[in-house]
PASEBA-1860 file (N, C-alpha, C; in nm, 3 decimals):
! residues 253
1> MAVVLKLG> 10.248/22.016/26.783/10.282/21.975/26.646/10.180/22.028/26.546 ~ 10.228/22.084/26.439/10.144/22.153/26.347/10.090/22.067/26.234 ~ 9.980/22.108/26.174/9.933/22.057/26.051/9.951/22.149/25.937 ~ 9.999/22.117/25.831/10.024/22.204/25.713/9.926/22.174/25.610 ~ 9.849/22.268/25.557/9.746/22.249/25.453/9.785/22.344/25.338 ~ 9.797/22.284/25.216/9.818/22.363/25.098/9.697/22.361/25.012 ~ 9.647/22.485/24.972/9.537/22.499/24.879/9.593/22.532/24.747 ~ 9.575/22.440/24.652/9.638/22.459/24.516/9.579/22.583/24.445
9> GSVVTDKD> 9.665/22.652/24.379/9.621/22.770/24.306/9.515/22.743/24.206 ~ 9.509/22.625/24.146/9.413/22.585/24.044/9.277/22.556/24.116 ~ 9.284/22.538/24.250/9.160/22.510/24.328/9.091/22.642/24.362 ~ 9.170/22.742/24.412/9.100/22.857/24.470/9.092/22.970/24.371 ~ 9.152/22.948/24.240/9.131/23.049/24.131/9.085/22.986/24.005 ~ 9.039/23.068/23.918/9.009/23.025/23.787/9.135/23.047/23.708 ~ 9.207/22.939/23.674/9.331/22.952/23.615/9.329/23.003/23.466 ~ 9.218/22.991/23.411/9.202/23.039/23.270/9.163/23.194/23.258
17> RPETVDDE> 9.142/23.256/23.372/9.109/23.394/23.374/9.195/23.464/23.475 ~ 9.286/23.561/23.416/9.385/23.624/23.503/9.324/23.686/23.625 ~ 9.384/23.662/23.737/9.351/23.729/23.869/9.201/23.715/23.900 ~ 9.152/23.584/23.895/9.011/23.560/23.923/9.006/23.459/24.026 ~ 8.945/23.487/24.142/8.926/23.389/24.248/8.801/23.300/24.215 ~ 8.815/23.176/24.248/8.706/23.085/24.238/8.632/23.093/24.372 ~ 8.532/23.180/24.383/8.469/23.209/24.506/8.403/23.087/24.569 ~ 8.348/23.005/24.491/8.280/22.879/24.552/8.377/22.789/24.610
25> ALDAAVDA> 8.484/22.767/24.541/8.588/22.670/24.588/8.665/22.726/24.708 ~ 8.694/22.858/24.705/8.765/22.916/24.824/8.677/22.916/24.940 ~ 8.548/22.947/24.924/8.461/22.951/25.040/8.447/22.816/25.100 ~ 8.438/22.712/25.018/8.424/22.573/25.068/8.549/22.534/25.150 ~ 8.673/22.567/25.104/8.793/22.533/25.168/8.796/22.614/25.305 ~ 8.758/22.737/25.300/8.755/22.822/25.421/8.667/22.769/25.523 ~ 8.541/22.728/25.482/8.444/22.668/25.567/8.499/22.540/25.637 ~ 8.571/22.459/25.561/8.629/22.340/25.610/8.734/22.363/25.715
33> VADSGLEA> 8.812/22.467/25.692/8.920/22.507/25.796/8.851/22.559/25.912 ~ 8.753/22.653/25.906/8.685/22.700/26.024/8.613/22.592/26.097 ~ 8.549/22.503/26.038/8.472/22.394/26.107/8.571/22.298/26.178 ~ 8.697/22.287/26.124/8.791/22.184/26.185/8.829/22.221/26.328 ~ 8.837/22.341/26.365/8.873/22.386/26.495/9.018/22.358/26.531 ~ 9.104/22.331/26.427/9.240/22.304/26.452/9.314/22.424/26.510 ~ 9.402/22.409/26.614/9.465/22.515/26.677/9.606/22.543/26.632 ~ 9.669/22.437/26.570/9.802/22.453/26.519/9.805/22.415/26.371
41> LVVVHGGG> 9.765/22.520/26.295/9.748/22.500/26.150/9.824/22.608/26.077 ~ 9.897/22.558/25.969/9.967/22.654/25.877/9.897/22.633/25.737 ~ 9.859/22.741/25.672/9.796/22.727/25.542/9.899/22.790/25.441 ~ 9.907/22.721/25.326/9.988/22.769/25.218/9.896/22.767/25.091 ~ 9.905/22.871/25.006/9.825/22.860/24.881/9.913/22.890/24.767 ~ 9.878/22.828/24.652/9.952/22.845/24.529/9.911/22.974/24.456 ~ 9.963/22.990/24.338/9.954/23.115/24.260/9.830/23.121/24.170 ~ 9.796/23.002/24.113/9.685/23.002/24.020/9.692/23.112/23.919
49> SFGHHHAA> 9.578/23.177/23.889/9.573/23.274/23.782/9.628/23.407/23.826 ~ 9.676/23.417/23.948/9.744/23.541/23.999/9.889/23.533/23.970 ~ 9.964/23.447/24.043/10.113/23.445/24.026/10.156/23.387/23.896 ~ 10.097/23.274/23.852/10.146/23.210/23.724/10.129/23.302/23.606 ~ 10.020/23.369/23.601/9.996/23.458/23.488/10.113/23.563/23.476 ~ 10.149/23.630/23.584/10.248/23.733/23.580/10.384/23.669/23.561 ~ 10.411/23.554/23.635/10.544/23.490/23.626/10.572/23.444/23.476 ~ 10.471/23.393/23.410/10.486/23.353/23.273/10.513/23.477/23.181
57> NHGVSTTD> 10.445/23.578/23.210/10.463/23.707/23.128/10.609/23.756/23.141 ~ 10.664/23.738/23.255/10.803/23.792/23.281/10.907/23.685/23.263 ~ 10.874/23.565/23.226/10.974/23.459/23.203/11.044/23.410/23.330 ~ 10.968/23.415/23.449/11.028/23.374/23.572/10.971/23.246/23.616 ~ 11.057/23.149/23.661/11.007/23.026/23.716/11.100/22.992/23.844 ~ 11.091/22.870/23.882/11.174/22.828/24.001/11.317/22.829/23.973 ~ 11.359/22.823/23.843/11.502/22.825/23.806/11.535/22.944/23.710 ~ 11.445/22.997/23.643/11.467/23.116/23.560/11.435/23.246/23.629
65> GTSDAAGA> 11.536/23.329/23.649/11.517/23.452/23.736/11.504/23.575/23.654 ~ 11.483/23.678/23.726/11.482/23.817/23.662/11.546/23.914/23.752 ~ 11.605/24.015/23.696/11.659/24.129/23.778/11.576/24.252/23.748 ~ 11.472/24.236/23.687/11.378/24.348/23.659/11.284/24.373/23.781 ~ 11.312/24.478/23.852/11.237/24.502/23.978/11.087/24.516/23.950 ~ 11.054/24.581/23.843/10.907/24.598/23.810/10.843/24.466/23.782 ~ 10.905/24.378/23.713/10.850/24.250/23.685/10.837/24.165/23.822 ~ 10.941/24.172/23.902/10.932/24.101/24.029/10.822/24.154/24.115
73> LAIHAAMK> 10.801/24.286/24.116/10.697/24.345/24.192/10.562/24.310/24.140 ~ 10.545/24.299/24.012/10.421/24.258/23.949/10.371/24.119/23.994 ~ 10.473/24.023/24.000/10.439/23.891/24.044/10.405/23.891/24.189 ~ 10.489/23.957/24.272/10.464/23.959/24.424/10.334/24.027/24.448 ~ 10.305/24.143/24.389/10.184/24.216/24.420/10.060/24.136/24.383 ~ 10.065/24.057/24.275/9.951/23.965/24.240/9.931/23.865/24.345 ~ 10.041/23.807/24.398/10.024/23.704/24.501/9.976/23.768/24.630 ~ 10.013/23.888/24.660/9.963/23.952/24.779/9.813/23.973/24.772
81> RLNEAVVS> 9.760/24.005/24.645/9.624/24.029/24.635/9.543/23.904/24.655 ~ 9.600/23.789/24.599/9.537/23.654/24.625/9.540/23.619/24.777 ~ 9.652/23.645/24.834/9.679/23.611/24.976/9.583/23.696/25.065 ~ 9.558/23.819/25.027/9.467/23.898/25.103/9.329/23.846/25.094 ~ 9.292/23.794/24.975/9.156/23.735/24.961/9.143/23.610/25.048 ~ 9.242/23.525/25.052/9.240/23.407/25.138/9.234/23.439/25.283 ~ 9.319/23.528/25.325/9.336/23.567/25.468/9.198/23.633/25.509 ~ 9.152/23.722/25.431/9.026/23.789/25.470/8.906/23.705/25.489
89> RLQSRGVP> 8.897/23.609/25.392/8.785/23.508/25.404/8.807/23.417/25.526 ~ 8.924/23.374/25.557/8.947/23.297/25.677/8.904/23.378/25.805 ~ 8.947/23.505/25.806/8.910/23.585/25.922/8.757/23.604/25.925 ~ 8.692/23.615/25.819/8.545/23.637/25.815/8.471/23.516/25.874 ~ 8.543/23.403/25.879/8.482/23.278/25.935/8.534/23.255/26.073 ~ 8.610/23.352/26.131/8.655/23.338/26.265/8.791/23.270/26.283 ~ 8.860/23.247/26.167/8.996/23.182/26.177/9.095/23.300/26.190 ~ 9.184/23.287/26.291/9.275/23.400/26.319/9.397/23.399/26.218
97> ALPVHPLS> 9.371/23.411/26.100/9.474/23.404/25.992/9.551/23.536/25.978 ~ 9.678/23.525/25.953/9.770/23.642/25.921/9.861/23.599/25.809 ~ 9.894/23.698/25.726/9.983/23.671/25.611/10.133/23.660/25.647 ~ 10.200/23.572/25.580/10.349/23.567/25.586/10.398/23.565/25.444 ~ 10.466/23.670/25.404/10.514/23.683/25.261/10.656/23.637/25.243 ~ 10.671/23.527/25.168/10.813/23.471/25.147/10.915/23.563/25.094 ~ 10.876/23.664/25.008/10.977/23.758/24.952/11.052/23.829/25.064 ~ 10.989/23.855/25.174/11.045/23.922/25.283/11.143/23.847/25.368
105> VAARHGSD> 11.134/23.719/25.360/11.214/23.637/25.452/11.298/23.525/25.383 ~ 11.259/23.486/25.265/11.331/23.369/25.204/11.430/23.407/25.102 ~ 11.518/23.306/25.060/11.621/23.329/24.961/11.667/23.202/24.907 ~ 11.719/23.195/24.788/11.796/23.082/24.732/11.936/23.120/24.724 ~ 12.023/23.016/24.741/12.167/23.043/24.730/12.238/22.911/24.716 ~ 12.370/22.923/24.670/12.453/22.809/24.670/12.446/22.717/24.540 ~ 12.390/22.768/24.434/12.374/22.677/24.320/12.492/22.703/24.221 ~ 12.555/22.601/24.183/12.649/22.602/24.073/12.594/22.544/23.943
113> DAAGEDAE> 12.473/22.499/23.948/12.402/22.435/23.835/12.362/22.541/23.739 ~ 12.384/22.526/23.608/12.346/22.625/23.511/12.197/22.648/23.512 ~ 12.121/22.539/23.545/11.974/22.552/23.553/11.928/22.592/23.682 ~ 12.013/22.603/23.781/11.976/22.653/23.913/11.893/22.546/23.991 ~ 11.900/22.426/23.949/11.807/22.323/24.008/11.856/22.276/24.147 ~ 11.987/22.302/24.180/12.032/22.254/24.306/12.047/22.369/24.409 ~ 11.981/22.488/24.379/11.984/22.596/24.468/11.910/22.560/24.601 ~ 11.964/22.599/24.713/11.906/22.565/24.841/11.815/22.682/24.884
121> LSLPLDST> 11.693/22.647/24.926/11.598/22.747/24.974/11.618/22.765/25.126 ~ 11.639/22.893/25.157/11.657/22.928/25.297/11.518/23.005/25.334 ~ 11.451/22.944/25.438/11.319/23.005/25.479/11.316/23.006/25.628 ~ 11.372/23.116/25.695/11.360/23.114/25.839/11.217/23.110/25.888 ~ 11.189/23.038/25.994/11.058/23.007/26.045/11.023/23.077/26.170 ~ 11.104/23.163/26.220/11.093/23.228/26.348/10.948/23.293/26.356 ~ 10.916/23.374/26.253/10.784/23.442/26.253/10.673/23.341/26.250 ~ 10.680/23.250/26.160/10.572/23.154/26.144/10.548/23.074/26.274
129> ETLLGEGF> 10.660/23.027/26.329/10.645/22.950/26.461/10.593/23.026/26.572 ~ 10.640/23.157/26.584/10.592/23.242/26.692/10.440/23.270/26.672 ~ 10.398/23.300/26.548/10.248/23.323/26.519/10.169/23.200/26.560 ~ 10.227/23.084/26.525/10.151/22.964/26.573/10.141/22.952/26.726 ~ 10.244/22.982/26.790/10.257/22.980/26.935/10.162/23.078/27.002 ~ 10.131/23.190/26.923/10.041/23.289/26.977/9.893/23.263/26.937 ~ 9.868/23.155/26.872/9.734/23.108/26.840/9.683/23.162/26.701 ~ 9.777/23.217/26.619/9.731/23.263/26.491/9.752/23.141/26.384
137> VPVLHGDV> 9.689/23.163/26.274/9.707/23.072/26.163/9.787/23.141/26.052 ~ 9.920/23.114/26.040/9.998/23.179/25.935/9.953/23.130/25.795 ~ 9.948/23.228/25.700/9.909/23.187/25.563/10.021/23.234/25.473 ~ 10.095/23.138/25.421/10.198/23.167/25.322/10.160/23.137/25.185 ~ 10.234/23.180/25.085/10.196/23.167/24.943/10.316/23.156/24.855 ~ 10.292/23.099/24.739/10.391/23.105/24.635/10.429/23.252/24.603 ~ 10.556/23.271/24.568/10.600/23.411/24.568/10.733/23.415/24.487 ~ 10.786/23.529/24.464/10.924/23.548/24.416/11.012/23.567/24.542
145> VAHAGRGV> 11.136/23.517/24.535/11.235/23.527/24.645/11.377/23.563/24.584 ~ 11.454/23.629/24.664/11.591/23.661/24.620/11.666/23.532/24.591 ~ 11.739/23.533/24.476/11.813/23.416/24.437/11.948/23.464/24.392 ~ 12.053/23.428/24.476/12.190/23.466/24.442/12.233/23.438/24.304 ~ 12.268/23.542/24.231/12.318/23.528/24.094/12.208/23.533/23.987 ~ 12.081/23.528/24.024/11.967/23.521/23.931/11.864/23.632/23.953 ~ 11.885/23.721/24.048/11.786/23.819/24.075/11.685/23.767/24.166 ~ 11.560/23.741/24.115/11.454/23.663/24.196/11.404/23.551/24.107
153> TVVSGDEL> 11.367/23.443/24.172/11.303/23.334/24.111/11.174/23.300/24.188 ~ 11.098/23.211/24.131/10.969/23.174/24.199/11.002/23.060/24.306 ~ 10.930/23.078/24.421/10.918/22.975/24.512/10.781/22.922/24.515 ~ 10.773/22.792/24.497/10.638/22.737/24.484/10.574/22.707/24.614 ~ 10.441/22.689/24.615/10.373/22.654/24.736/10.424/22.517/24.786 ~ 10.446/22.426/24.694/10.497/22.293/24.728/10.629/22.299/24.806 ~ 10.716/22.384/24.757/10.849/22.399/24.824/10.830/22.450/24.964 ~ 10.745/22.543/24.977/10.712/22.599/25.111/10.655/22.495/25.203
161> VVRLADGL> 10.570/22.408/25.152/10.503/22.298/25.231/10.619/22.211/25.287 ~ 10.712/22.171/25.212/10.819/22.084/25.249/10.899/22.148/25.357 ~ 10.939/22.274/25.335/11.018/22.344/25.434/10.952/22.365/25.569 ~ 10.825/22.399/25.558/10.741/22.414/25.678/10.723/22.288/25.755 ~ 10.688/22.177/25.685/10.665/22.050/25.744/10.786/22.006/25.819 ~ 10.903/22.013/25.753/11.031/21.965/25.824/11.073/22.061/25.935 ~ 11.063/22.191/25.905/11.112/22.290/26.007/11.027/22.301/26.126 ~ 10.893/22.274/26.111/10.798/22.278/26.229/10.774/22.149/26.290
169> GADRVGLC> 10.830/22.044/26.233/10.801/21.906/26.281/10.657/21.866/26.262 ~ 10.593/21.897/26.151/10.454/21.879/26.130/10.412/21.730/26.149 ~ 10.290/21.708/26.198/10.236/21.579/26.215/10.193/21.519/26.079 ~ 10.119/21.612/25.999/10.059/21.571/25.879/10.068/21.687/25.779 ~ 10.062/21.648/25.653/10.068/21.752/25.548/9.953/21.716/25.450 ~ 9.874/21.816/25.405/9.770/21.791/25.308/9.779/21.891/25.197 ~ 9.773/21.833/25.069/9.771/21.923/24.955/9.645/21.906/24.877 ~ 9.563/22.008/24.869/9.441/21.998/24.799/9.463/22.049/24.657
177> STVPGVYD> 9.425/21.956/24.562/9.450/21.977/24.423/9.318/21.970/24.347 ~ 9.318/21.990/24.217/9.195/21.978/24.141/9.162/21.836/24.110 ~ 9.251/21.739/24.140/9.226/21.591/24.117/9.217/21.530/24.252 ~ 9.147/21.408/24.267/9.123/21.348/24.392/9.241/21.270/24.454 ~ 9.357/21.273/24.381/9.476/21.204/24.430/9.575/21.188/24.316 ~ 9.672/21.109/24.333/9.771/21.075/24.227/9.720/20.959/24.149 ~ 9.712/20.973/24.015/9.661/20.870/23.933/9.774/20.769/23.885 ~ 9.722/20.646/23.869/9.813/20.545/23.803/9.799/20.553/23.653
185> ENEVVVDE> 9.857/20.455/23.585/9.846/20.459/23.438/9.706/20.447/23.383 ~ 9.617/20.392/23.467/9.474/20.371/23.418/9.383/20.484/23.477 ~ 9.449/20.591/23.519/9.374/20.702/23.583/9.282/20.666/23.695 ~ 9.340/20.567/23.783/9.279/20.532/23.906/9.363/20.590/24.015 ~ 9.298/20.645/24.117/9.376/20.707/24.227/9.452/20.595/24.308 ~ 9.588/20.627/24.324/9.671/20.538/24.399/9.648/20.561/24.555 ~ 9.626/20.458/24.620/9.592/20.473/24.769/9.717/20.520/24.844 ~ 9.836/20.467/24.818/9.961/20.499/24.883/10.083/20.491/24.798
193> IRSFEDVA> 10.178/20.583/24.820/10.299/20.582/24.743/10.415/20.578/24.849 ~ 10.499/20.479/24.835/10.614/20.463/24.925/10.745/20.503/24.854 ~ 10.751/20.496/24.722/10.866/20.530/24.647/10.826/20.585/24.519 ~ 10.913/20.665/24.460/10.873/20.726/24.321/10.850/20.614/24.221 ~ 10.918/20.505/24.237/10.902/20.399/24.137/10.752/20.346/24.128 ~ 10.689/20.366/24.243/10.546/20.316/24.244/10.468/20.384/24.140 ~ 10.494/20.508/24.101/10.416/20.583/24.000/10.491/20.644/23.896 ~ 10.619/20.607/23.880/10.704/20.663/23.776/10.645/20.653/23.635
201> AALGGSES> 10.591/20.535/23.609/10.541/20.516/23.472/10.419/20.607/23.443 ~ 10.340/20.624/23.547/10.217/20.705/23.530/10.255/20.859/23.521 ~ 10.352/20.900/23.596/10.386/21.043/23.605/10.476/21.089/23.487 ~ 10.553/20.995/23.431/10.631/21.028/23.317/10.747/21.117/23.343 ~ 10.811/21.103/23.456/10.926/21.190/23.479/10.886/21.315/23.554 ~ 10.936/21.434/23.504/10.907/21.552/23.574/10.874/21.668/23.486 ~ 10.788/21.640/23.379/10.751/21.746/23.288/10.670/21.852/23.365 ~ 10.698/21.983/23.333/10.628/22.087/23.406/10.490/22.119/23.340
209> TDVTGGMA> 10.392/22.141/23.428/10.266/22.184/23.385/10.237/22.332/23.414 ~ 10.331/22.395/23.487/10.320/22.541/23.512/10.468/22.578/23.548 ~ 10.473/22.704/23.598/10.615/22.751/23.620/10.682/22.696/23.745 ~ 10.607/22.615/23.822/10.652/22.556/23.936/10.670/22.397/23.934 ~ 10.636/22.341/23.824/10.656/22.195/23.812/10.527/22.126/23.822 ~ 10.521/22.000/23.781/10.406/21.917/23.789/10.395/21.817/23.902 ~ 10.311/21.717/23.879/10.286/21.619/23.982/10.413/21.530/24.022 ~ 10.492/21.503/23.919/10.614/21.424/23.946/10.696/21.496/24.045
217> AKVRALLA> 10.723/21.627/24.018/10.809/21.702/24.110/10.746/21.706/24.252 ~ 10.619/21.725/24.259/10.547/21.725/24.385/10.567/21.590/24.465 ~ 10.548/21.476/24.398/10.563/21.351/24.466/10.705/21.333/24.511 ~ 10.803/21.357/24.437/10.944/21.349/24.474/10.971/21.425/24.602 ~ 10.917/21.551/24.609/10.945/21.632/24.722/10.882/21.585/24.844 ~ 10.754/21.536/24.827/10.682/21.487/24.949/10.739/21.359/25.002 ~ 10.794/21.276/24.911/10.851/21.153/24.961/10.982/21.177/25.051 ~ 11.038/21.294/25.035/11.160/21.329/25.116/11.131/21.380/25.252
225> MDAPAYVF> 11.001/21.405/25.282/10.962/21.473/25.409/10.967/21.372/25.519 ~ 10.966/21.424/25.641/10.960/21.349/25.760/10.816/21.318/25.811 ~ 10.725/21.369/25.737/10.579/21.355/25.783/10.499/21.296/25.665 ~ 10.392/21.226/25.689/10.310/21.169/25.584/10.235/21.284/25.519 ~ 10.218/21.279/25.387/10.148/21.371/25.310/10.030/21.310/25.235 ~ 9.928/21.389/25.208/9.807/21.344/25.146/9.777/21.437/25.034 ~ 9.753/21.379/24.906/9.710/21.467/24.793/9.562/21.424/24.766 ~ 9.477/21.522/24.761/9.333/21.501/24.757/9.265/21.611/24.683
233> GPDGVGPF> 9.141/21.599/24.650/9.060/21.697/24.580/8.994/21.789/24.680 ~ 8.921/21.888/24.629/8.852/21.979/24.721/8.763/21.921/24.827 ~ 8.697/21.809/24.787/8.613/21.741/24.892/8.693/21.677/25.004 ~ 8.822/21.667/24.991/8.903/21.602/25.092/8.959/21.697/25.206 ~ 8.932/21.828/25.192/8.991/21.920/25.288/8.940/21.895/25.432 ~ 8.801/21.885/25.442/8.740/21.861/25.571/8.787/21.726/25.626 ~ 8.774/21.615/25.552/8.822/21.486/25.609/8.968/21.493/25.651 ~ 9.062/21.553/25.573/9.199/21.557/25.618/9.214/21.634/25.743
241> LAGESPGT> 9.149/21.742/25.756/9.162/21.823/25.880/9.101/21.753/26.001 ~ 9.014/21.659/25.974/8.951/21.579/26.080/9.032/21.457/26.115 ~ 9.149/21.444/26.054/9.243/21.328/26.078/9.226/21.207/25.995 ~ 9.141/21.220/25.888/9.123/21.102/25.802/9.232/21.103/25.692 ~ 9.219/21.004/25.602/9.323/20.990/25.504/9.268/20.998/25.358 ~ 9.225/21.106/25.308/9.163/21.122/25.180/9.269/21.107/25.069 ~ 9.229/21.071/24.955/9.315/21.075/24.834/9.430/20.979/24.843 ~ 9.545/21.025/24.809/9.671/20.939/24.804/9.761/20.980/24.926
249> RIDGR> 9.801/20.881/25.000/9.897/20.898/25.105/10.035/20.880/25.048 ~ 10.125/20.976/25.078/10.271/20.969/25.031/10.355/20.970/25.145 ~ 10.429/20.862/25.158/10.507/20.844/25.281/10.636/20.770/25.249 ~ 10.752/20.837/25.239/10.871/20.775/25.201/10.960/20.732/25.323 ~ 10.905/20.741/25.439/10.992/20.715/25.559/11.023/20.565/25.575
END
């Protein structure tokens, strides 16, 4: 059974400076992964100042697509650069990491919604599952993917996490964010969320904070998974990988 860890784009990059890695934060996360010794781990990372910067410039989001090949390539190429930085640092610490690029394998289809919000994400996991079985650590990332009728749209790291967790039968899912967990109305970290109503007032619906959606969308998606998820800050990566329960536990089962 695998563990899925997502490193938020805002954690591993400086989101205010285009295509800038936060070296200290990325090194700390990589050290935690290396020290954990986990043998069945999948890593996903967000776009941060790499993907979001280019996606915003080209007007592309999880629902708004483009048929401009140059624009799509600019977004994908930026994400590959960030992915290479993550993979190379993991390998430098002895972690057998290899990249898996969603553009090459994933697609959205079947949406009749004008906003594209009910489009189904198809993400075959044969490659990822086989890499795991061979002792590698697959590293996926937010990306652009083919979207029937819309050219390409963005697939977020959070969407990938949900698909991976369910498709691989993950034991646990961890999402490292810039905040130590999900806040309530008084900006106190909530220990556990069993239903969206537990935090609906604090999250205020599903207003987007970037091209892939905010905390409300994240919580809704995690509640629908078959595995418990944890949202925590950078200091929680090591404890999560050690089997502890940092931050906010989200479990809708």
